[in-house]
MDTraj code that builds the backbone (N, CA, C; nanometers):
import mdtraj as md
import numpy as np

residues = "MET ASN GLY ASN THR PHE TYR MET MET ILE ALA PHE ILE ALA VAL LEU VAL ILE TRP ARG ARG THR ARG SER MET TYR ARG PRO ILE ARG GLY ASN GLY ILE ARG LEU LEU ILE PRO LEU LEU PHE ILE ILE PRO GLY LEU SER LEU ILE ILE ASN PRO ASN VAL ASN GLU PRO ALA TRP ALA PHE GLY ILE ALA PHE GLY LEU GLY VAL ILE PHE SER ILE PRO LEU ILE TRP THR THR ASN TYR GLU VAL ARG ALA ASP ASN LEU ILE TYR SER LYS LYS ASN TRP GLY PHE ILE ALA ALA PHE ILE GLY ILE VAL PHE VAL ARG PHE ALA LEU ARG GLN GLU LEU SER ASP LEU ASP PRO GLN GLY LYS THR ALA LEU PHE MET LEU VAL ALA PHE GLY TYR ILE ILE PRO TRP ARG VAL PHE SER PHE ILE LYS PHE ARG ARG VAL ALA ASN GLN LEU GLN LEU SER LYS ILE ASN".split()
xyz = np.array([
    [16.7378, 9.0180, 6.6107],
    [16.6816, 9.1335, 6.6783],
    [16.7718, 9.1645, 6.7979],
    [16.8155, 9.2895, 6.8070],
    [16.9033, 9.3231, 6.9189],
    [16.8219, 9.3440, 7.0467],
    [16.8930, 9.3543, 7.1582],
    [16.8283, 9.3614, 7.2896],
    [16.7368, 9.4811, 7.3062],
    [16.7812, 9.5984, 7.2598],
    [16.6998, 9.7188, 7.2763],
    [16.5696, 9.7095, 7.1981],
    [16.5756, 9.6576, 7.0772],
    [16.4548, 9.6417, 6.9970],
    [16.3580, 9.5455, 7.0649],
    [16.4110, 9.4370, 7.1194],
    [16.3267, 9.3393, 7.1881],
    [16.2564, 9.4037, 7.3071],
    [16.3315, 9.4783, 7.3893],
    [16.2714, 9.5398, 7.5075],
    [16.1694, 9.6471, 7.4696],
    [16.1947, 9.7183, 7.3627],
    [16.0983, 9.8175, 7.3167],
    [15.9693, 9.7496, 7.2693],
    [15.9846, 9.6365, 7.2005],
    [15.8683, 9.5632, 7.1530],
    [15.7858, 9.5112, 7.2713],
    [15.8525, 9.4558, 7.3710],
    [15.7826, 9.4047, 7.4895],
    [15.7152, 9.5190, 7.5645],
    [15.7840, 9.6312, 7.5782],
    [15.7253, 9.7471, 7.6462],
    [15.6022, 9.7959, 7.5705],
    [15.6086, 9.7977, 7.4389],
    [15.4945, 9.8403, 7.3577],
    [15.3756, 9.7464, 7.3783],
    [15.4013, 9.6171, 7.3772],
    [15.2942, 9.5190, 7.3978],
    [15.2338, 9.5350, 7.5374],
    [15.3188, 9.5556, 7.6386],
    [15.2693, 9.5726, 7.7757],
    [15.1822, 9.6977, 7.7863],
    [15.2258, 9.8070, 7.7267],
    [15.1467, 9.9304, 7.7295],
    [15.0143, 9.9099, 7.6571],
    [15.0169, 9.8393, 7.5455],
    [14.8948, 9.8113, 7.4708],
    [14.7963, 9.7286, 7.5540],
    [14.8457, 9.6264, 7.6231],
    [14.7586, 9.5436, 7.7076],
    [14.6992, 9.6282, 7.8203],
    [14.7804, 9.7099, 7.8846],
    [14.7309, 9.7937, 7.9945],
    [14.6287, 9.8946, 7.9426],
    [14.6569, 9.9545, 7.8284],
    [14.5638, 10.0511, 7.7706],
    [14.4297, 9.9854, 7.7396],
    [14.4335, 9.8684, 7.6757],
    [14.3098, 9.7982, 7.6420],
    [14.2329, 9.7578, 7.7679],
    [14.3057, 9.7141, 7.8678],
    [14.2406, 9.6709, 7.9920],
    [14.1740, 9.7880, 8.0636],
    [14.2416, 9.9018, 8.0733],
    [14.1807, 10.0168, 8.1406],
    [14.0645, 10.0711, 8.0588],
    [14.0759, 10.0653, 7.9280],
    [13.9656, 10.1090, 7.8418],
    [13.8435, 10.0206, 7.8606],
    [13.8638, 9.8905, 7.8797],
    [13.7507, 9.7990, 7.8952],
    [13.6770, 9.8196, 8.0275],
    [13.7390, 9.8900, 8.1207],
    [13.6706, 9.9187, 8.2467],
    [13.5600, 10.0223, 8.2270],
    [13.5668, 10.0958, 8.1156],
    [13.4713, 10.2033, 8.0911],
    [13.3793, 10.1779, 7.9720],
    [13.4029, 10.0696, 7.9002],
    [13.3191, 10.0353, 7.7855],
    [13.2575, 9.8979, 7.8075],
    [13.1299, 9.8839, 7.7705],
    [13.0664, 9.7533, 7.7903],
    [13.1237, 9.6482, 7.6957],
    [13.1167, 9.5247, 7.7393],
    [13.1585, 9.4125, 7.6566],
    [13.0335, 9.3618, 7.5869],
    [13.0341, 9.3706, 7.4589],
    [12.9160, 9.3329, 7.3815],
    [12.9287, 9.1890, 7.3331],
    [12.8151, 9.1319, 7.2990],
    [12.8146, 8.9972, 7.2434],
    [12.8195, 8.8910, 7.3514],
    [12.8628, 8.7733, 7.3104],
    [12.8623, 8.6585, 7.4010],
    [12.9972, 8.6324, 7.4666],
    [13.0919, 8.7221, 7.4491],
    [13.2209, 8.7088, 7.5161],
    [13.3289, 8.6420, 7.4333],
    [13.2970, 8.6005, 7.3139],
    [13.3963, 8.5339, 7.2281],
    [13.5152, 8.6256, 7.2036],
    [13.4922, 8.7562, 7.2016],
    [13.6023, 8.8509, 7.1794],
    [13.7111, 8.8376, 7.2861],
    [13.6745, 8.7872, 7.4016],
    [13.7747, 8.7673, 7.5068],
    [13.8746, 8.6581, 7.4692],
    [13.8349, 8.5696, 7.3802],
    [13.9221, 8.4594, 7.3387],
    [14.0046, 8.4915, 7.2139],
    [13.9724, 8.5991, 7.1451],
    [14.0432, 8.6331, 7.0208],
    [14.1946, 8.6478, 7.0402],
    [14.2432, 8.7053, 7.1504],
    [14.3896, 8.7142, 7.1661],
    [14.4602, 8.5784, 7.1607],
    [14.3889, 8.4713, 7.1863],
    [14.4504, 8.3392, 7.1757],
    [14.4930, 8.3098, 7.0322],
    [14.4220, 8.3666, 6.9365],
    [14.4593, 8.3477, 6.7966],
    [14.5920, 8.4173, 6.7637],
    [14.6188, 8.5279, 6.8329],
    [14.7403, 8.6032, 6.8052],
    [14.8663, 8.5334, 6.8556],
    [14.8505, 8.4365, 6.9459],
    [14.9697, 8.3669, 6.9956],
    [15.0028, 8.2425, 6.9137],
    [14.9140, 8.2044, 6.8234],
    [14.9389, 8.0847, 6.7419],
    [15.0707, 8.0924, 6.6641],
    [15.1052, 8.2069, 6.6034],
    [15.2346, 8.2108, 6.5331],
    [15.3543, 8.1838, 6.6249],
    [15.3392, 8.2085, 6.7527],
    [15.4466, 8.1817, 6.8475],
    [15.4780, 8.0339, 6.8630],
    [15.3861, 7.9486, 6.8213],
    [15.4124, 7.8045, 6.8282],
    [15.5344, 7.7658, 6.7457],
    [15.5566, 7.8368, 6.6363],
    [15.6725, 7.8052, 6.5525],
    [15.8035, 7.8301, 6.6271],
    [15.8025, 7.9215, 6.7227],
    [15.9227, 7.9469, 6.8026],
    [15.9480, 7.8351, 6.9028],
    [15.8417, 7.7699, 6.9470],
    [15.8551, 7.6636, 7.0464],
    [15.8935, 7.5314, 6.9805],
    [15.8339, 7.5020, 6.8665],
    [15.8619, 7.3739, 6.8010],
    [15.9765, 7.3841, 6.7002],
    [16.0545, 7.4875, 6.7118],
    [16.1712, 7.5090, 6.6269],
    [16.2689, 7.3928, 6.6448],
    [16.3102, 7.3267, 6.5383],
    [16.4025, 7.2120, 6.5518],
    [16.5413, 7.2515, 6.6032],
    [16.5746, 7.3789, 6.5998],
    [16.7048, 7.4238, 6.6479],
    [16.7082, 7.4486, 6.7989],
    [16.5935, 7.4345, 6.8647],
    [16.5869, 7.4525, 7.0098],
    [16.6273, 7.3213, 7.0757],
    [16.7273, 7.3284, 7.1596],
    [16.7810, 7.2073, 7.2227],
    [16.7672, 7.2098, 7.3746],
    [16.6598, 7.2647, 7.4240],
    [16.6382, 7.2685, 7.5688],
    [16.5738, 7.1369, 7.6129],
    [16.6046, 7.0929, 7.7347],
    [16.5452, 6.9680, 7.7831],
    [16.3952, 6.9835, 7.8095],
    [16.3250, 6.8720, 7.8080],
    [16.1799, 6.8726, 7.8274],
    [16.1408, 6.9329, 7.9623],
    [16.2208, 6.9068, 8.0675],
    [16.1860, 6.9611, 8.1988],
    [16.1879, 7.1139, 8.1975],
    [16.2739, 7.1747, 8.1146],
    [16.2788, 7.3210, 8.1061],
    [16.1482, 7.3750, 8.0475],
    [16.0945, 7.3026, 7.9489],
    [15.9662, 7.3430, 7.8917],
    [15.8544, 7.3285, 7.9943],
    [15.8583, 7.2221, 8.0728],
    [15.7582, 7.2026, 8.1779],
    [15.7642, 7.3120, 8.2832],
    [15.8844, 7.3488, 8.3241],
    [15.9003, 7.4557, 8.4232],
    [15.8525, 7.5883, 8.3649],
    [15.8867, 7.6156, 8.2383],
    [15.8448, 7.7412, 8.1751],
    [15.6922, 7.7508, 8.1700],
    [15.6266, 7.6437, 8.1282],
    [15.4804, 7.6468, 8.1217],
    [15.4209, 7.6579, 8.2622],
    [15.4760, 7.5844, 8.3578],
    [15.4281, 7.5923, 8.4960],
    [15.4431, 7.7315, 8.5544],
    [15.5544, 7.7970, 8.5253],
    [15.5748, 7.9337, 8.5718],
    [15.4693, 8.0257, 8.5108],
    [15.4392, 8.0037, 8.3839],
    [15.3340, 8.0827, 8.3202],
    [15.1993, 8.0620, 8.3864],
    [15.1674, 7.9380, 8.4214],
    [15.0402, 7.9103, 8.4895],
    [15.0368, 7.9817, 8.6249],
    [15.1488, 7.9823, 8.6947],
    [15.1555, 8.0553, 8.8219],
    [15.1334, 8.2044, 8.7995],
    [15.1923, 8.2582, 8.6918],
    [15.1716, 8.3998, 8.6591],
    [15.0253, 8.4292, 8.6263],
    [14.9527, 8.3304, 8.5758],
    [14.8134, 8.3546, 8.5391],
    [14.7232, 8.3726, 8.6609],
    [14.7629, 8.3196, 8.7740],
    [14.6757, 8.3227, 8.8931],
    [14.6383, 8.4654, 8.9344],
    [14.7351, 8.5588, 8.9507],
    [14.6910, 8.6947, 8.9874],
    [14.6084, 8.7623, 8.8782],
    [14.6343, 8.7304, 8.7520],
    [14.5541, 8.7883, 8.6441],
    [14.4109, 8.7362, 8.6506],
    [14.3960, 8.6074, 8.6787],
    [14.2619, 8.5485, 8.6908],
    [14.1888, 8.6074, 8.8107],
    [14.2575, 8.6195, 8.9240],
    [14.1948, 8.6743, 9.0449],
    [14.1489, 8.8181, 9.0262],
    [14.2236, 8.8947, 8.9497],
    [14.1926, 9.0371, 8.9381],
    [14.1069, 9.0710, 8.8164],
    [14.0656, 8.9711, 8.7395],
    [13.9783, 8.9942, 8.6244],
    [13.8385, 8.9467, 8.6605],
    [13.7470, 9.0420, 8.6693],
    [13.6082, 9.0110, 8.7007],
    [13.5179, 9.1012, 8.6196],
    [13.3918, 9.0655, 8.6145],
    [13.2942, 9.1387, 8.5346],
    [13.1738, 9.1712, 8.6202],
    [13.1051, 9.2796, 8.5829],
    [12.9880, 9.3229, 8.6580],
    [12.8841, 9.3812, 8.5635],
    [12.7592, 9.3742, 8.6075],
    [12.6498, 9.4376, 8.5351],
    [12.6289, 9.5732, 8.6011],
    [12.6294, 9.6772, 8.5209],
    [12.6108, 9.8126, 8.5743],
    [12.4672, 9.8580, 8.5515],
    [12.4383, 9.9781, 8.5916],
    [12.3008, 10.0307, 8.5897],
    [12.2354, 10.0253, 8.4520],
    [12.3148, 10.0305, 8.3472],
    [12.2584, 10.0271, 8.2119],
    [12.2306, 9.8844, 8.1618],
    [12.2442, 9.7859, 8.2528],
    [12.2228, 9.6440, 8.2212],
    [12.3199, 9.5899, 8.1164],
    [12.4385, 9.6447, 8.1121],
    [12.5441, 9.5947, 8.0249],
    [12.6583, 9.5433, 8.1125],
    [12.7392, 9.4558, 8.0559],
    [12.8483, 9.3936, 8.1312],
    [12.9788, 9.4679, 8.1030],
    [13.0492, 9.5005, 8.2109],
    [13.1763, 9.5707, 8.2045],
    [13.2816, 9.4917, 8.2822],
    [13.4072, 9.5163, 8.2499],
    [13.5149, 9.4661, 8.3357],
    [13.5090, 9.5456, 8.4652],
    [13.5239, 9.4771, 8.5768],
    [13.5265, 9.5480, 8.7042],
    [13.6531, 9.6310, 8.7124],
    [13.6387, 9.7487, 8.7691],
    [13.7552, 9.8347, 8.7890],
    [13.8430, 9.7700, 8.8954],
    [13.9623, 9.7341, 8.8569],
    [14.0538, 9.6686, 8.9498],
    [14.1964, 9.7051, 8.9104],
    [14.2535, 9.7967, 8.9833],
    [14.3898, 9.8411, 8.9530],
    [14.4914, 9.7367, 8.9960],
    [14.4483, 9.6359, 9.0712],
    [14.5361, 9.5250, 9.1072],
    [14.5805, 9.4480, 8.9839],
    [14.4941, 9.4444, 8.8818],
    [14.5313, 9.3783, 8.7571],
    [14.6519, 9.4470, 8.6948],
    [14.6478, 9.5800, 8.6912],
    [14.7582, 9.6562, 8.6312],
    [14.8871, 9.6272, 8.7075],
    [14.8788, 9.6284, 8.8402],
    [14.9972, 9.6001, 8.9228],
    [15.0474, 9.4582, 8.8975],
    [14.9560, 9.3608, 8.8902],
    [14.9960, 9.2218, 8.8654],
    [15.0617, 9.2080, 8.7292],
    [15.0044, 9.2707, 8.6284],
    [15.0592, 9.2598, 8.4931],
    [15.1976, 9.3241, 8.4846],
    [15.2123, 9.4416, 8.5432],
    [15.3435, 9.5074, 8.5430],
    [15.4440, 9.4222, 8.6191],
    [15.4013, 9.3621, 8.7299],
    [15.4895, 9.2729, 8.8053],
    [15.5362, 9.1551, 8.7213],
    [15.4463, 9.0966, 8.6446],
    [15.4827, 8.9840, 8.5582],
    [15.5845, 9.0284, 8.4535],
    [15.5640, 9.1455, 8.3958],
    [15.6591, 9.1965, 8.2953],
    [15.7969, 9.2148, 8.3572],
    [15.8018, 9.2716, 8.4769],
    [15.9316, 9.2912, 8.5427],
    [15.9984, 9.1584, 8.5779],
    [15.9206, 9.0620, 8.6249],
    [15.9779, 8.9300, 8.6568],
    [16.0319, 8.8649, 8.5299],
    [15.9597, 8.8789, 8.4207],
    [16.0081, 8.8220, 8.2938],
    [16.1386, 8.8883, 8.2500],
    [16.1483, 9.0203, 8.2646],
    [16.2735, 9.0887, 8.2305],
    [16.3880, 9.0390, 8.3180],
    [16.3609, 9.0244, 8.4482],
    [16.4648, 8.9778, 8.5406],
    [16.5087, 8.8353, 8.5060],
    [16.4133, 8.7493, 8.4757],
    [16.4469, 8.6121, 8.4375],
    [16.5270, 8.6091, 8.3073],
    [16.4922, 8.6957, 8.2165],
    [16.5641, 8.7021, 8.0890],
    [16.7102, 8.7381, 8.1119],
    [16.7343, 8.8293, 8.2034],
    [16.8722, 8.8673, 8.2361],
    [16.9441, 8.7532, 8.3074],
    [16.8728, 8.6854, 8.3957],
    [16.9325, 8.5765, 8.4734],
    [16.9677, 8.4575, 8.3851],
    [16.8885, 8.4337, 8.2835],
    [16.9100, 8.3191, 8.1956],
    [16.9854, 8.3583, 8.0686],
    [17.0730, 8.4533, 8.0800],
    [17.1433, 8.5045, 7.9620],
    [17.2396, 8.4026, 7.9009],
    [17.2731, 8.2957, 7.9739],
    [17.3664, 8.1973, 7.9198],
    [17.2994, 8.0967, 7.8247],
    [17.1672, 8.0982, 7.8145],
    [17.0975, 8.0092, 7.7207],
    [17.1153, 8.0605, 7.5781],
    [17.1070, 7.9690, 7.4826],
    [17.1139, 8.0138, 7.3434],
    [16.9869, 8.0928, 7.3110],
    [16.9964, 8.1905, 7.2216],
    [16.8824, 8.2796, 7.1956],
    [16.7551, 8.2080, 7.1517],
    [16.7669, 8.1050, 7.0694],
    [16.6466, 8.0350, 7.0241],
    [16.5810, 7.9588, 7.1383],
    [16.6609, 7.8977, 7.2231],
    [16.6066, 7.8258, 7.3382],
    [16.5394, 7.9197, 7.4358],
    [16.6040, 8.0342, 7.4608],
    [16.5467, 8.1328, 7.5523],
    [16.4141, 8.1865, 7.4969],
    [16.4108, 8.2141, 7.3680],
    [16.2868, 8.2627, 7.3063],
    [16.1755, 8.1597, 7.3186],
    [16.2083, 8.0334, 7.2931],
    [16.1075, 7.9269, 7.3037],
    [16.0547, 7.9161, 7.4464],
    [16.1439, 7.9206, 7.5443],
    [16.1011, 7.9084, 7.6842],
    [16.0146, 8.0265, 7.7260],
    [16.0515, 8.1468, 7.6838],
    [15.9732, 8.2634, 7.7230],
    [15.8400, 8.2701, 7.6492],
    [15.8343, 8.2174, 7.5284],
    [15.7051, 8.2068, 7.4608],
    [15.6151, 8.1090, 7.5355],
    [15.6731, 8.0009, 7.5856],
    [15.5949, 7.9032, 7.6605],
    [15.5458, 7.9623, 7.7929],
    [15.6270, 8.0453, 7.8566],
    [15.5817, 8.1162, 7.9769],
    [15.4604, 8.2024, 7.9411],
    [15.4696, 8.2752, 7.8294],
    [15.3581, 8.3606, 7.7871],
    [15.2325, 8.2770, 7.7593],
    [15.2487, 8.1647, 7.6901],
    [15.1347, 8.0769, 7.6668],
    [15.0753, 8.0317, 7.7996],
    [15.1614, 8.0027, 7.8958],
    [15.1188, 7.9520, 8.0257],
    [15.0332, 8.0489, 8.1035],
    [15.0490, 8.1806, 8.0799],
    [14.9605, 8.2717, 8.1521],
    [14.8510, 8.3305, 8.0639],
    [14.8735, 8.3426, 7.9363],
    [14.7693, 8.3999, 7.8502],
    [14.6531, 8.3027, 7.8319],
    [14.6824, 8.1778, 7.8051],
    [14.5751, 8.0809, 7.7780],
    [14.4829, 8.0627, 7.8991],
    [14.5350, 8.0298, 8.0191],
    [14.4417, 8.0144, 8.1328],
    [14.3676, 8.1437, 8.1670],
    [14.4380, 8.2566, 8.1615],
    [14.3751, 8.3843, 8.1954],
    [14.2596, 8.4144, 8.1017],
    [14.2781, 8.3982, 7.9731],
    [14.1725, 8.4269, 7.8764],
    [14.0569, 8.3277, 7.8874],
    [14.0877, 8.2018, 7.9075],
    [13.9814, 8.1016, 7.9201],
    [13.8989, 8.1283, 8.0460],
    [13.9654, 8.1536, 8.1589],
    [13.8915, 8.1829, 8.2824],
    [13.8155, 8.3142, 8.2717],
    [13.8711, 8.4128, 8.2023],
    [13.7995, 8.5388, 8.1810],
    [13.6709, 8.5138, 8.1044],
    [13.6788, 8.4317, 8.0007],
    [13.5605, 8.3976, 7.9227],
    [13.4568, 8.3280, 8.0106],
    [13.5019, 8.2337, 8.0927],
    [13.4095, 8.1617, 8.1819],
    [13.3437, 8.2578, 8.2800],
    [13.4225, 8.3473, 8.3388],
    [13.3661, 8.4455, 8.4321],
    [13.2652, 8.5362, 8.3622],
    [13.2979, 8.5793, 8.2415],
    [13.2057, 8.6634, 8.1661],
    [13.0751, 8.5891, 8.1383],
    [13.0850, 8.4650, 8.0954],
    [12.9654, 8.3864, 8.0638],
    [12.8778, 8.3673, 8.1874],
    [12.9396, 8.3493, 8.3041],
    [12.8597, 8.3370, 8.4276],
    [12.7790, 8.4643, 8.4514],
    [12.8438, 8.5790, 8.4381],
    [12.7734, 8.7066, 8.4580],
    [12.6663, 8.7240, 8.3514],
    [12.6965, 8.6899, 8.2271],
    [12.5982, 8.7025, 8.1189],
    [12.4781, 8.6111, 8.1438],
    [12.5022, 8.4901, 8.1904],
    [12.3920, 8.3981, 8.2208],
    [12.3067, 8.4504, 8.3356],
    [12.3706, 8.5067, 8.4387],
    [12.2949, 8.5650, 8.5496],
    [12.2108, 8.6830, 8.5019],
    [12.2670, 8.7624, 8.4117],
    [12.1929, 8.8754, 8.3554],
    [12.0719, 8.8252, 8.2778],
    [12.0885, 8.7205, 8.1992],
    [11.9767, 8.6637, 8.1244],
    [11.8695, 8.6103, 8.2184],
    [11.9109, 8.5414, 8.3246],
    [11.8137, 8.4882, 8.4216],
    [11.7383, 8.6018, 8.4898],
    [11.8057, 8.7099, 8.5218],
    [11.7364, 8.8232, 8.5882],
    [11.6403, 8.8916, 8.4929],
    [11.6684, 8.8903, 8.3630],
    [11.5754, 8.9484, 8.2672],
    [11.4508, 8.8623, 8.2508],
    [11.4692, 8.7298, 8.2631],
    [11.3559, 8.6382, 8.2500],
    [11.2645, 8.6491, 8.3704],
    [11.3244, 8.6583, 8.4894],
    [11.2451, 8.6635, 8.6133],
    [11.1950, 8.7993, 8.6361],
])
top = md.Topology()
chain = top.add_chain()
for i, resn in enumerate(residues, 1):
    res = top.add_residue(resn, chain, resSeq=i)
    for name in ("N", "CA", "C"):
        top.add_atom(name, md.element.get_by_symbol(name[0]), res)
traj = md.Trajectory(xyz[None], top)
C-alpha cells in the first residue's frame, strides 16, 4: 500500500469516528451499552500485524508503543461522558473537546509516522497498530463503565 492510500484510509477512518461520535450526541444509546464494546471486535484482525513473524522490533519498542497509546486514551476517556436527558434516555454528553483530542491524536500519529520513517514497514505497522490498541481498548472499556454507571443510576431513580 503506498503512502497516499494509507493516509486516505486513515483520514476516512478518522472522519468516520468523528461522524459517529457527533451523531451519538443527538441519538440515545439503547440497550445495556454492549454496543460500546463492539469496535473492539473490529481491531482483532490487527493482531495479525503485531504478531507477524517478520517484525523484528525489540520488546521495549512494543512496550513504548502500547504505553503511548494508553497516554493517548486519557483525553478520550476524560471527554467521553454520558447523561440522562429529559426523555429519560441516555446520550453521549456534548463535548467538542473529544473531537479536538481525537484530531490531535491523529496528527500526532502522522507526525510520529514521518519521524519513524527509517523503520521497516512491517515493524512500523505493528508498532502503530499497538498504539491504536493502547488507546482504543482503554477508551472503550472506560466508556462502557461510565455508561453502565449512568444506566444504573437511571434504574435506581426509576425504582425510587
